[in-house]
N, C-alpha and C positions, 0 to 999 in steps of 0.2 A: 709798056706791058701790062698787065695786067696782074696786082699781086691779089688777089682772091685765092682762096684755096681750096683745097677740092676737084679746080676744073683738066688738071693738066700731064694725064699718068699714063709714066713709060711704059707701061705694060699693053704686051698682044693679047690680050685675052682667052684668043686659044677654041674660040667653040666652038668647032667642029671637031677640037678633040679633049676639051672634056668629055664629052657622054662614052669617053669606050677608055673600061675599065680598066684595061693594061695598058694607059700609055700612061694616064692618070700616077697608079702603080710604081710605076717607074718610075715619075720623076718624081713622085714621092717620098722616092726612097735613095734620089740620085745625093749623093753628097756635094752637090753644092747647091738642094735646092734650101732652100727659104724663105723659115716659117715663124709667121708671125704673133706675139700672143698677145690680146689684150681681152681685158676682163671689161663688160661695157663698155664707158666711156674714159677707161687706162689702158694705157699701154707698155706693155717694155719694155726698158729702155736699161742701156748697159754704161758707162762711164760720159752719160749723153750722147752715149750713139740707140742705131735704132736697135732692139737687138733680132736676129735671125740665125740664127742657128739650128739645124736639120736637128734638135734632138726628141724631136716627137713621135714615134715610129710609129709608134699602138696608138695614139689620137686620132678622134677621128679629126678628120680639117676640110678647108676648102681651099680648093684651085684658087688663086687668083689670075693667073697668069705668068708671060715668061716675056723675063727683063733685052732687051739688046744687044748686049752677051750667052743669054741661052740659058738666063739662072731661070728656073721656073720661081714662084713665090707661093702659097702656103698661108692658112692665117687658118687660128686656131682658141675658141678661148676655154680661158681659165679659174682658179679661184680667186677672186679680188684678194689680196693686198699691199701691207700699206711702201713698199718698194715701187711700186707704179705710176704713172703719171699722165695727168690726165691732159684728152688729145689737141683741150683748148688753149692748156697754159703749154705745151713744147712751140704749137702754131706761135702764140704770143713773143712766147721768150726764141723767136726764134731755131732748135733745137736741131728741126733738120731740113734736107731739100726741098723744098717746095713743091721737086716735083709727088715726094715720098707723099706728100699729106691726099693724094689723090688716091694709094696705095691704101692707107689706111681707109679714107672713108668707102672703102670698098667693102675689106673686109669690116668694119663694126656693122655696116650697114646690112650683113652679110647675114653673119655670126647675129645681128637682134634680130634678124629673121627668123632664125634655125630655133635661137631657144622661146621662142615664143611664142611658133609655129609645130610644135614637138607633135600631137595631135590634129586627126586630121575630121576639117571640118563637117563635111558628109556627115557621115557616120562616128566620131567621135574616139574610130582607134585609133590606136601609136601607128606615125607614117615614121619612117628612116629613110634619110640625108637619099635621094640620086645623082648624076651628074656634076661629080665632083662639090656638092651644092646648089646648085643651080634646078633646084627641084627635091620634093617631098614625097615619094610615093606611101600611099594607102596599102596596104597586101592585105587587107581585110572586103576591102571595097573596088579595089582599084583604079580612085582615081587618084590625081597627080596635083597638085597646091607650086605652086611658084612666087618668088620670091615678088614683092610690092614698094613701088617709093609709091610718098604720095604725092600726089603736086601744092604746091603752096604761093601763091603770087605774093611777091614786097613788091612794093610802088611808091617811089618818088611822088606826091602830087606838088602840082603849081600853080600860082598863080600872078603872074606875072612876072614882076622882081619875086617871090616871098614863094618859099620852099615851108607845104603840113611837113612836121616831130611830130610819132607822140610818142610816148616811156611808158613804160613797162615798172612798177615797183617793187620787181624783185634785182632791177638791173642795176648797177649802180648808179649812186646820187650825182646828179647831173647826169646824168647818160638820156639822150633824143637819137632816134631811129626813122626810118621809114618806117611805115604801117607796114600789115602784111597778115595773112591768117587763107586757113586750107581751101580749095579749092571743093564747091560738092558736084554731085552725081549731073552728069547733063547739063553743061555751065561752058563756060566757052570761059577765060584771062580775062578777057577785057569784062565781062560780064562781072566776073570775079570782085574785080579792083573795084568794079560800081558797089558793086554790093557790098562787100568792106567797109571800104571810108568809108560808108554812107551807117552804115550799122554804128563805124570807132567813132564816124567826128561829127558824124552829121552831115556833113561836105560833099555836092554835089557834082558827082564826075564827068565831062563828056569825052571829047577824044582822049583814046590812050594807043602806049604804041610799044614794042616790044626794047626792050636794050639787050640783055643778055641772062643768064643763069645760071647756077651753081649751086650745085649733088651738096648738098645737105646730111647728114650721119652721125644727125644726133634723135632720133634716131635712123628717120632716111628719109627726106625729103630732095623735096628737087626744088626749089626754091627759081619760080621765074622772075626778074625783071621786069617791073612795066613802069612807063612814065606817065605819067597822067596828069589830064588838065583840067584844073578846077572850076566847075559853075560857078559853084554859091562861094561863100565863104564868114561866116555865121561854122560857129564851131556848138559842135553842142555831144560834150563825151561821154562815152557808154562804160562807163568807171566797173564795171561787171569785167571790161578789157583793157583800158587804160587809164592810170595815175593820173597823166597829163596829155593837151595837145593843144601847140601852136604856131601862129605859123611866123615863119623863121625869116627877115628881111637876108639874100645876099651876101654879104658882109659879115654879118653874124654867122650866115657858117660857117664859111671861110674859115673862118676864126677856131670856130668845134669842131671841124677840122683836123688844125693846125694843133689845138688842142693849148686857143692858144685867146680861150674867153675868159674876160675878166671873171665875167662871172664862177667862172669853173666849169660850162657845160661841155660837152664833147657828144660826137658823131659815135657812130660804128667802127670798129677796130677797123681796117685798112684786108683781114683777110673775109670779111664777112662782106657778102655783094650789097648791100645799106649802106656801105661806102661809099661803089661803085654808084647807085645810082643815083644817090645822092651829088656827089662831081660831075655826073653826069646831064642829071636833066638841069646844073646854072651852068656849066660849064654851053650848053644847049640854047641858053638866053643871052 
């Protein structure tokens, strides 16, 4: 079973009902309703448990869906404060059940979109939240705007028994991971993989296959995991993108995945799709 985060939501998003104001209002006021509180990439916990009390009936909130016992879930933004916990830290420390992280991803992505899209992109007037958080409507010109997800390709590139991994200077010391980059308009996933690897590391990629995907709510991306077969091996790093990139032998990568590398090198954390991609690329050989 996969250990990556954000991929197994327990909620029924109930899309057919979230456009009905009366339905949303009833669920919003119900005493069993759960309301998440987030500020940016941080979440409110209480005694290391997710805070879900329905204590904000006056606040604008986004409807997330219904769980398997019929409880409605909403999310609202709050002001940052020192008591909130970073979502990444909550994952690393395993403070919440795995399925909960998918709910957090949905909440974080939607809240960020509303925070950054408060005005109409067509006429510039202030827009209002509609459809319980899944649309913004401009009353001035009538335009409707919908939440967006940015597609990102992330790829484990291999050549025989070797794997190409890189690192950015902002990452923890010694950590290497799969290369990644945003897809561009009019581009296929395979073309994006080939372009990004060539731009960042100077490596030509031939065959590309899909492996898995992961929503990534920092702020709102879809990580599309691919495995690429390298047709060249000479690395030419784009220093604006990467601090380092190198070919690693299979045995060395396995040590990195298990945090046993003699030089202290590591791979991505198991909650990230990069970890799964690296393991998949190794296992397929």
